[in-house]
C-alpha positions in Angstrom: 103.5 83.7 117.2 102.0 87.1 118.1 98.7 88.1 116.5 98.9 91.1 114.2 97.2 94.1 115.6 94.3 95.6 113.7 93.5 99.3 113.6 90.3 101.2 112.8 90.5 104.4 110.8 87.8 107.0 111.2 87.5 110.0 109.0 85.4 112.9 110.2 84.1 114.2 106.9 82.5 117.3 108.4 86.1 118.5 109.3 88.0 117.2 106.3 88.9 119.7 103.6 90.2 116.9 101.3 93.8 118.2 101.3 95.1 114.7 100.5 98.0 114.5 103.0 96.7 111.2 104.4 96.5 109.7 100.9 99.9 111.0 99.8 101.9 110.1 102.9 100.4 106.9 104.3 103.3 104.4 104.2 101.0 101.5 103.6 98.6 103.2 101.2 95.5 102.6 103.3 93.7 105.6 101.8 92.6 106.6 98.3 90.5 109.5 97.0 86.9 109.0 96.0 85.2 110.8 93.0 84.8 114.0 95.0 88.4 114.0 96.1 87.8 113.0 99.7 89.9 110.4 101.3 88.4 107.0 101.9 89.8 103.9 103.5 90.9 101.6 100.6 92.5 98.8 102.6 92.1 98.9 106.4 94.0 95.7 106.9 97.2 97.3 105.7 97.2 99.9 108.5 100.1 99.4 110.9 98.9 102.0 113.4 101.7 104.5 112.8 99.2 107.3 113.1 101.0 109.5 110.6 97.7 110.5 109.0 96.2 111.3 112.4 99.2 113.3 113.6 99.6 115.3 110.3 96.0 116.0 109.4 95.7 119.8 109.5 91.9 119.4 110.2 92.2 116.8 113.0 89.7 114.8 110.8 91.3 111.3 111.2 91.6 109.1 114.3 93.3 105.7 114.5 92.5 103.2 117.2 93.4 99.6 117.9 90.5 97.3 117.2 91.0 95.3 120.4 91.5 98.4 122.6 88.6 99.0 125.1 86.6 102.2 124.5 87.1 105.0 126.9 83.7 104.5 128.5 84.5 100.8 129.0 87.9 101.7 130.6 86.2 104.2 132.8 83.6 101.6 133.9 86.3 99.1 134.7 88.2 101.7 136.7 85.1 102.7 138.7 84.2 99.0 139.3 87.8 98.5 140.7 87.4 101.5 143.0 84.1 100.3 144.3 85.4 96.7 144.9 88.4 98.1 146.8 86.1 100.2 148.9 83.9 97.2 149.7 86.9 95.2 150.9 87.7 97.8 153.6 
């Protein structure tokens, strides 16, 4: 049986104007509003990684990433290491 993927939600509060689109339209109700009306992650485990919130946020204030996905810097390091190893084999 395949392991269920997990996703990380990151809200950039400096960019967010608290419009509520992410709260209103998340199909799994991952978000809720706090006392100030800002979105907060209420249940991260429910996220299916559809990225609706990320794609429709007018402020580009939300990012969704797979928990097991390597970071960009780790991927760049792996790519550079592969290039160096290939050069050494020549």
